[in-house]
C-alpha positions as CSV (number, residue, x, y, z in Angstrom):
1,M,-20.2,-21.0,-10.4
2,V,-18.0,-20.6,-7.2
3,G,-14.8,-20.7,-9.3
4,L,-16.2,-18.1,-11.7
5,I,-17.1,-15.7,-8.9
6,A,-13.7,-16.2,-7.3
7,A,-12.0,-15.3,-10.6
8,L,-14.2,-12.2,-11.1
9,V,-13.0,-10.7,-7.8
10,M,-9.7,-9.9,-9.4
11,I,-11.1,-7.6,-12.1
12,R,-10.6,-4.0,-11.2
13,E,-11.0,-0.8,-13.2
14,Q,-10.0,2.8,-12.4
15,I,-12.0,5.4,-14.3
16,G,-11.7,8.9,-13.2
17,K,-12.3,9.1,-9.4
18,A,-14.1,5.7,-9.5
19,T,-12.6,2.3,-8.7
20,L,-14.8,-0.6,-9.8
21,Y,-14.5,-4.2,-8.9
22,C,-16.2,-7.1,-10.6
23,G,-16.7,-9.7,-7.9
24,D,-18.6,-10.9,-4.9
25,S,-19.3,-8.0,-2.5
26,N,-18.4,-10.1,0.6
27,E,-15.0,-11.0,-0.7
28,V,-14.1,-7.6,-2.0
29,M,-15.2,-5.9,1.2
30,E,-13.0,-8.2,3.3
31,N,-10.0,-6.7,1.5
32,L,-10.9,-3.1,2.0
33,P,-9.7,-1.2,5.1
34,N,-11.9,-0.3,8.1
35,D,-12.8,3.3,8.9
36,F,-12.6,4.1,5.2
37,F,-15.9,5.2,3.6
38,S,-17.9,8.4,4.2
39,V,-21.1,7.6,2.4
40,I,-22.8,4.5,1.1
41,V,-25.8,4.7,-1.3
42,S,-26.9,1.2,-2.3
43,S,-29.9,-0.9,-3.3
44,P,-29.3,-4.6,-2.7
45,P,-31.2,-7.3,-4.6
46,Y,-34.7,-7.5,-3.3
47,N,-35.0,-11.4,-3.2
48,I,-38.1,-11.5,-5.3
49,G,-36.8,-13.5,-8.2
50,R,-35.7,-10.6,-10.5
51,N,-33.3,-11.4,-13.3
52,Y,-30.0,-9.8,-12.2
53,G,-27.9,-11.9,-14.6
54,L,-25.3,-13.9,-12.7
55,Y,-26.8,-13.2,-9.3
56,E,-29.7,-15.5,-8.3
57,D,-32.3,-13.2,-6.6
58,K,-33.8,-15.9,-4.4
59,K,-31.9,-16.7,-1.2
60,N,-33.5,-18.9,1.6
61,N,-31.4,-17.1,4.2
62,Y,-31.7,-13.6,2.6
63,L,-32.6,-11.7,5.8
64,D,-29.7,-13.2,7.8
65,W,-27.3,-12.6,4.9
66,Q,-28.3,-8.9,4.7
67,I,-28.0,-8.4,8.4
68,S,-24.6,-10.0,8.5
69,F,-23.4,-8.1,5.4
70,W,-24.4,-4.6,6.5
71,N,-23.1,-5.1,10.0
72,K,-19.7,-6.1,8.5
73,V,-19.9,-3.1,6.2
74,S,-20.4,-0.7,9.2
75,Y,-16.9,-1.5,10.3
76,K,-15.7,-0.1,7.0
77,M,-17.4,3.3,7.6
78,K,-16.0,6.4,9.2
79,D,-17.6,7.1,12.6
80,E,-19.3,10.2,11.1
81,G,-20.4,8.3,8.0
82,H,-23.8,7.8,6.4
83,I,-25.5,4.7,4.9
84,F,-28.4,5.1,2.6
85,L,-30.1,1.8,2.1
86,N,-32.8,1.5,-0.6
87,I,-35.1,-1.5,-0.1
88,Q,-38.7,-2.3,-0.9
89,P,-41.4,-4.1,1.1
90,S,-43.3,-7.0,-0.5
91,R,-47.0,-7.8,-0.3
92,Q,-46.1,-11.2,1.3
93,K,-43.8,-9.6,3.9
94,P,-44.6,-5.9,4.2
95,L,-42.6,-5.5,7.4
96,W,-39.4,-7.3,6.5
97,C,-37.6,-4.0,5.8
98,Y,-38.0,-2.9,9.4
99,E,-37.0,-6.3,10.6
100,L,-33.8,-5.9,8.7
101,V,-32.8,-2.4,9.8
102,S,-33.9,-3.0,13.4
103,K,-31.2,-5.7,13.7
104,L,-28.4,-3.6,12.3
105,D,-25.6,-2.3,14.5
106,W,-26.0,1.2,13.0
107,K,-29.1,3.2,13.9
108,I,-31.9,4.6,11.8
109,Q,-31.5,8.4,11.7
110,N,-34.0,9.2,9.0
111,T,-36.5,7.2,7.0
112,F,-37.2,8.5,3.5
113,I,-40.0,7.5,1.2
114,W,-38.9,7.5,-2.5
115,N,-42.1,8.1,-4.5
116,K,-41.4,6.7,-8.0
117,R,-45.0,7.4,-9.0
118,I,-47.5,9.4,-7.0
119,E,-51.1,10.6,-7.6
120,I,-51.3,14.4,-7.4
121,D,-54.3,16.5,-8.2
122,G,-55.9,13.7,-10.1
123,Y,-52.9,12.6,-12.2
124,V,-50.3,9.9,-11.7
125,R,-46.9,11.4,-12.1
126,G,-43.8,9.3,-12.7
127,Q,-42.9,6.4,-14.9
128,G,-43.2,2.7,-14.3
129,T,-44.9,-0.5,-15.2
130,T,-48.7,-0.6,-15.1
131,S,-50.4,-3.5,-13.3
132,Q,-53.4,-5.3,-14.8
133,S,-54.2,-6.9,-11.5
134,K,-57.8,-7.1,-10.3
135,K,-56.7,-7.4,-6.7
136,Y,-53.7,-5.1,-6.0
137,I,-52.9,-1.5,-6.5
138,C,-49.6,-0.6,-8.1
139,N,-46.8,0.1,-5.7
140,G,-45.4,3.6,-6.2
141,W,-42.8,3.9,-3.5
142,E,-39.8,2.4,-1.7
143,Y,-37.8,3.0,1.5
144,V,-34.5,4.7,1.7
145,F,-33.2,4.2,5.3
146,H,-30.6,6.6,6.5
147,L,-28.3,4.8,9.0
148,T,-25.6,6.3,11.1
149,K,-23.4,5.0,13.9
150,K,-25.5,6.4,16.8
151,G,-28.4,7.9,14.9
152,K,-27.3,11.5,15.7
153,T,-24.8,12.4,12.9
154,E,-24.9,15.9,11.5
155,I,-26.5,16.3,8.1
156,S,-26.6,19.2,5.7
157,Q,-30.0,20.9,5.5
158,K,-28.7,23.5,3.1
159,D,-27.1,21.1,0.6
160,S,-30.2,18.9,0.5
161,G,-32.6,21.8,0.5
162,V,-34.7,23.0,-2.3
163,G,-35.5,26.4,-3.7
164,Y,-38.7,28.2,-2.8
165,H,-41.6,28.1,-5.3
166,P,-41.0,30.8,-7.8
167,K,-44.3,32.5,-6.8
168,W,-43.0,33.0,-3.3
169,A,-39.2,33.0,-3.8
170,E,-38.6,36.8,-3.6
171,E,-40.9,37.4,-0.7
172,N,-39.4,34.4,1.3
173,A,-35.9,35.5,0.5
174,K,-36.7,38.9,2.1
175,R,-38.5,37.4,5.1
176,F,-36.0,34.6,5.9
177,G,-32.8,35.9,4.3
178,K,-32.3,32.7,2.2
179,T,-33.4,31.4,-1.1
180,W,-33.9,27.7,-0.1
181,R,-35.9,25.6,2.4
182,P,-35.1,22.3,4.0
183,T,-36.2,19.1,2.2
184,V,-38.7,16.7,3.7
185,N,-38.6,12.9,4.1
186,A,-40.7,12.1,1.0
187,W,-39.2,12.6,-2.4
188,H,-40.9,12.4,-5.8
189,I,-38.1,11.2,-8.0
190,P,-39.3,9.3,-11.2
191,Y,-37.4,6.7,-13.1
192,E,-35.3,8.2,-15.9
193,T,-36.8,5.8,-18.4
194,I,-40.2,4.3,-19.0
195,G,-40.6,0.6,-18.1
196,H,-42.1,-2.0,-20.4
197,G,-43.2,-5.3,-18.9
198,S,-40.2,-6.5,-16.9
199,I,-38.9,-2.9,-17.0
200,S,-37.2,-1.5,-20.1
201,K,-34.1,-3.1,-21.5
202,D,-32.8,-0.1,-23.4
203,L,-29.2,1.0,-23.7
204,M,-29.5,3.4,-20.8
205,K,-30.4,0.5,-18.4
206,G,-28.0,-2.0,-19.8
207,E,-30.7,-4.7,-19.4
208,H,-30.8,-4.2,-15.6
209,P,-34.3,-4.6,-14.1
210,A,-34.1,-2.1,-11.3
211,I,-31.8,0.9,-12.0
212,F,-32.4,3.8,-9.7
213,P,-32.3,7.4,-10.9
214,R,-29.3,9.7,-10.5
215,K,-31.4,12.2,-8.6
216,L,-32.0,9.8,-5.8
217,V,-28.3,9.1,-5.3
218,E,-27.5,12.8,-5.5
219,K,-30.2,13.6,-2.9
220,C,-28.7,11.1,-0.5
221,I,-25.2,12.4,-0.9
222,K,-26.4,15.9,-0.4
223,V,-28.2,15.0,2.8
224,S,-24.9,13.7,4.1
225,G,-23.2,17.0,3.3
226,C,-20.1,15.0,2.1
227,K,-17.6,17.3,0.3
228,K,-14.7,14.9,0.3
229,G,-14.2,11.3,1.1
230,I,-15.1,8.0,-0.6
231,V,-18.6,6.9,-1.6
232,L,-19.3,3.1,-1.8
233,D,-21.9,1.0,-3.5
234,P,-21.4,-2.7,-2.9
235,F,-24.2,-3.6,-5.3
236,L,-23.3,-1.2,-8.1
237,G,-25.5,-2.6,-10.8
238,T,-25.1,-0.3,-13.9
239,G,-22.9,2.2,-12.0
240,T,-25.3,5.0,-11.0
241,T,-23.8,5.7,-7.6
242,S,-20.2,6.0,-8.9
243,L,-21.5,8.1,-11.8
244,V,-23.2,10.6,-9.5
245,A,-20.1,10.6,-7.2
246,E,-18.0,11.5,-10.2
247,E,-20.3,14.3,-11.2
248,L,-20.0,15.7,-7.6
249,G,-16.2,15.4,-7.6
250,L,-16.1,12.6,-5.1
251,N,-14.0,9.4,-5.1
252,S,-16.0,6.2,-5.2
253,I,-15.7,2.4,-5.0
254,G,-18.3,0.2,-6.7
255,I,-18.6,-3.6,-6.5
256,E,-20.7,-5.6,-9.0
257,I,-20.9,-9.4,-9.4
258,D,-22.3,-9.6,-12.9
259,P,-19.7,-9.0,-15.6
260,D,-22.3,-7.5,-18.1
261,Y,-23.5,-4.9,-15.6
262,F,-19.9,-4.3,-14.6
263,N,-18.9,-3.6,-18.2
264,F,-21.9,-1.4,-18.8
265,A,-21.0,0.6,-15.6
266,C,-17.5,1.1,-17.0
267,T,-18.9,2.2,-20.3
268,R,-21.1,4.8,-18.6
269,L,-18.2,6.2,-16.5
270,E,-16.0,6.3,-19.5
271,A,-18.6,8.3,-21.5
272,L,-19.0,10.7,-18.5
273,Q,-15.2,11.2,-18.4
274,N,-15.1,11.9,-22.2
275,N,-17.9,14.5,-21.8
276,M,-16.2,16.1,-18.8
277,Q,-12.9,16.4,-20.6
278,G,-14.7,17.7,-23.7
279,D,-16.3,20.4,-21.6
280,M,-12.9,21.5,-20.3
281,F,-11.8,22.4,-23.9
282,D,-15.1,24.0,-25.0
């Protein structure tokens, strides 16, 4: 296994503005320069035994590994950079997420709640698996921690803002002189596909058990206000972060240890490139 991972680190693909590496994140990161990245949007493995292919999602030293990894990553960030870390508490350890981020060198600036499913006005909105448990209610949310060097980095309220409700848009535009309002720290962003059992294994997901939606990545990048620079996802999965960066005209680097997910991410980016080039000639 060690030899296989070491060999994979040499695989590199350039697709559009994205540079993708198939290999171990620790090894690849060591070879990337310091003071390099503007934004990170990433969701590391949750350590709950999910099937991530080559990666074994059950480490005894998981918390120490994550603390060490993200502290090393912070040296790769520009001083004015932003890290968006998507992690989920567990029933057994509901506070482990705060234990992790409290021990990182970079500071929490904002804490977002990503509502994948939420009950509103008597209806559950959003897709996901349905629990048959007689003891536990389905979890419908995860954390997205926004980390910056000192917890005081400027963000873009305008880029991350939302339009007024159509009913009040014209009146508010007259009153406030703008057509948007700032976002809040709880986002309802459903999965892009409906899960079945261990979460769907359709072509869109590439058999990945926990793909996050493009809108979540887009929202994070827009909070940062990044207009140029390099976006990083050291746990790329099926390539969503690099895909969104490409759509926003940003350079990106993605690292993925599993060759199947890596190849699927390349396929998604190549398809996007073909669509974008086709639009140029329409």
